[in-house]
Structures are given as C-alpha cells and as structure tokens.
N, C-alpha and C positions, 0 to 999 in steps of 0.2 A: 420221030417222036421224041418228046421232051424228056420223059421219065420212064424207065424200064422197070418193071418188077420181075425178080426172080420167081421161080415156081413155088419156092417155100414161101415167100413173101405174099404171093397171090393166094396161097391156100390160108395162110393165117389171117389175111385181110378179109377173105371171104367168111371165115369163122366169126370175125368180129363184127361184120356187118350183119349177119345172120342173127348174132346175140344181142344186138344192139336193141333198144327199146324206143329208138325214133320210128317216124313213118316208114312205109314199105319201100319207097324208092331211096334207098340207101347209097351213099357213095363216099369215097375217101378225098378229103381236100388238103393238098399239099402246098405250103408256102415257105418262105423264108422271113424271118423277122430279125430286126438288130437285137442284139443280146448274146448271151452264151459266153463261154470262156475266151472265145475267139473273134467275136464281132457279129457273126451271124448264127440265127439258132434256126434248125428246121422246125416246122409245124406240120402236124399229121392229125386230122381229125375227122370224126364221122359226121356226116351232114345228109340232108335230104335235098337241098337246094343250093344250086352253084350261085356265086356272086355275080353280079352282072357282067363283069369283065372276065370272068374265069374261062380258061381253056378246058375243054372237055374232051378226054380221050377214053378210050376202053381197052383194058388188058384182061383177055380171058373173060370171066365172069365179074370182074370189078370195074365199076365206073370211078374214074379219077378226075377230079376239079383240080386245076392248077392255077393259083394266083398269077394273073397276068403280069404284076409287077415284079414277081420273083421268078417268072420263067426264064430270063436269061441267066440267072444263077443257077436254075435247076437243069438246064441244057445238058442231056447225056447223062443225068444221075441214075444210077443202078441202086434200087432198095432191095435188099435182102432180109431175110428173118434168120437171126442165129440164135442157138439155144446151145448154152454151155452150163458148167458147175458154177462159175463165178458170175457170169453175165449172160442175160439173155434179151432178145429185143430186136428191133428194126436197125439195121445198119445201113448206112448211106454213103456210096462210093461217087465222090463228085470230082470230075474231071477239072472243074473249074476252080477247086480249091487248091491252094498253096501251102495251107497248115489246118490241120485238124486238132481237135482237143482230145484228151485221152478217153473222154466218155463217148466220142463219135457222134454227139448230138449238136455239135457247132463247128464252125469252120471259117476261114478267112481267105479271100482273095487278094491277089497280090497288091492292088492299090486299094483295097477296101471296096471295090466295085466289081461289077460283073465281068470286067475284061481280063482279069488274071495277070497283071503286071506288078512287079515288085512294088511294095510301099516305099515311099522316099522319106 
C-alpha cells in the first residue's frame, strides 16, 4: 500500500467525510505539489470523484484517491492526526523525505525528485 493512515487519522477523516457537504460517495484525495518551504507540499482534499489516473485504495471506512504522478513521492507515507495545545492537524511521516519544514506540511527529497538522493 502506498499510503497508510493511523487509527486517529482514519477516525478524523471519517468525521470530515461525514460532515462534508459534497455528494454521498466521498473520499480523500492525496497529492504532492511543487511549493511549500522545502520544494514539495502535501495536498489533502475531500472529493467525490477520482481523477482519471488516480490510484484507489481503502483504509477501514475511508476511500483514498492518490494522484498517480505523486505516488512515487508518497510511497510508504504514514498519515497521523495529532492534537496539541500549540499545534493540531494531520502529520505526514515520509520515508522519501530528506528534509522537512518546521510546519510538517512540506518536504524535500535529496535530488528534488522521488529518488531520495542528495541534491547536488
């Protein structure tokens, strides 16, 4: 499986999907975009339809659409939900990342690609 949700993340996402005002067949779409403090930024959105080339997986009661172009950068990612006094939200632990930003929402791979070798 490309992406894994912790129990807390799955619980939180199920709640978000239930409270969303979109159609009944709702899912989470995960992607990676250029941007953020470190080069790549995670995208997480609620949707009712996958894109044509999305990979589709199920974790518990949560359907996950994974952007096919982002899949190499998301291989092995664990998504957790953390709650704290100063910071709450989804936390991505990415084995492909060689550096992450303090906010935890962006990352860099070594050569700025999905291979994870040092940038030159």
